[in-house]
N, C-alpha and C positions, 0 to 999 in steps of 0.2 A: 282676176285678170293679171297678166304679166305686167311688169313695170320696168321701164327704162329710166324713169325719173331719178333713181338713186345715183346713177352714174353721171348725171349732169351736175350734181351738187358737190361732188368731191374732186378737188384738183388732183391732177396726175403729176407726180414728181419724178417719174422714172422714165428712162429711155427704152424704147422697144428695140430689140435686136432681131432683125429678120434675116434668116439664113439666105445667102445668095443663091443657094441651090433650089429654093422654092419656085415651083412653076407659077407664073403669074396668072392664076386662074381662080378668081373668087366666085365664079358662077357655080350654081348648085344650091343645095338646101343646107341650112345651118340651124343648129339647136342653140337657143339663147342660153346664157349662163345658168339661169335658175331652172331650166328645163320646161318652162311653161309655154313656149312658142317655138315654131320653126319659121324661118325666113327663107324664101326662095329668091335667089339673086339670078337675074337674067340680063343679057345684053339688050340694049334698046337705043337706037339713034346715037351711036358712038359713045355710049355711057352704060353704066350698070344701074339697074333698078332692083329694089327688093320689096317683096310683098309678104304679108303674113300668110303662110301656107296652111298653118294649123295653130290653134291655141287651145290650151287646156280648158279655158273658160271663155267660150265665144261670147261676144257682146257686140255692142253698137258703137259707132264713132261719135258718141254723144257729146264730147267736148270740142268738136270741130267748130272753128270760128264761123264757118259757113252753115247757117241753119239748114240749108237744103241737103247737106251731107251727113247730118247727125243721126239719121236712121239707117245708114249703110252698115253692113256687117264689117267687123274688123278682119274677118277671114277674107283674104284677097286684097286687103287694104295696102296701098303702096306706102312704105315707111322709109326706105332708102331711095332718095330722089336724085337722079342725074349725077351719079358718082363718076367723075371723069378721071382717067388715069393721069397722074402727075409725076410718077416715077415708078420704077419697077416695084411691084407688090403694094402700091398705094394708090387709092382713089379718093378724091375730095368731092364733096357735094353737100347734101343736106339730109337730115333725118327728121321724120315726123313722129312726134310722141303723142299717141292717141290718149294717153292718160291725162294730158292737160291741153291737148289741141294745139300745141305750139310746134314750130319747125325750127331746128337749130342747125348751125353749120356743123359739118361732120366729116370724118374720114374713116376709111376702112383700110386695114393693112393685113396682108397674109403674114402671119408669124411662122407658120409651118403649113404644109399642104392641107392639113386637117384642122388648123386653128386660125380663125379670123378675129382680128382685134377691131372693135368698133369704138369710136370716141365721138362724143358730142360736146360742143363748146358753146359757151356763153360769153358775153362781153367782148366780142371781137376776137375770141380765141384765148382770152386771158385765163379763163378757167375751163379746163376740159376734164372729162371723166369718161371711163369706158369699162368695157368688159370683153372677155374672150368668148367667142362662139365656136362650137365644135361642128365639123362637117358631118352631115347625116349621110350614111352610106346608101346607095341606091337599093340595097336589099332590105332596108328598114321600112316598114309600112307605116302609113299614117294611122293614128288612132281614129281619125275621122277623115272623110274625103277632103282633099285640098281644093280650094276654089281660086279661080282667077278673077280679078276685078277688071271691069271693062276698060278702066283708064290706067292700067299698069304702064303701058307704053304710049305716051301721048303722041 
């Protein structure tokens, strides 16, 4: 199964430079850095939400703190939660990490039209780590059917 945990543990000491020419559109499908999952980002209630559209190794949300949710599939699982636009090419919200069942403060930023930077933070933003995701073109097919979770847009 994919893992986002590694980027929560490493502090980020570099500044991201986003090109002012980037169109502020983070919607679409994104391939995570290690290539093991695709995240579909869609607008919902004046925010962006992201769900796992595909994963190399499908599994269950077994580490969820809510026992009633531990049997749900990770495919279709909301992981980017209520990302609100705070400045051009940047949205702040939360990210759910199915690997440990925890939710962290997070932000996403468009580095380029085809590169999205996601960062998760702990200790009130004192330590943040992240990775770059690559936009999936509409011509690329899913290795398995994408699924939508019923609670993507609350």
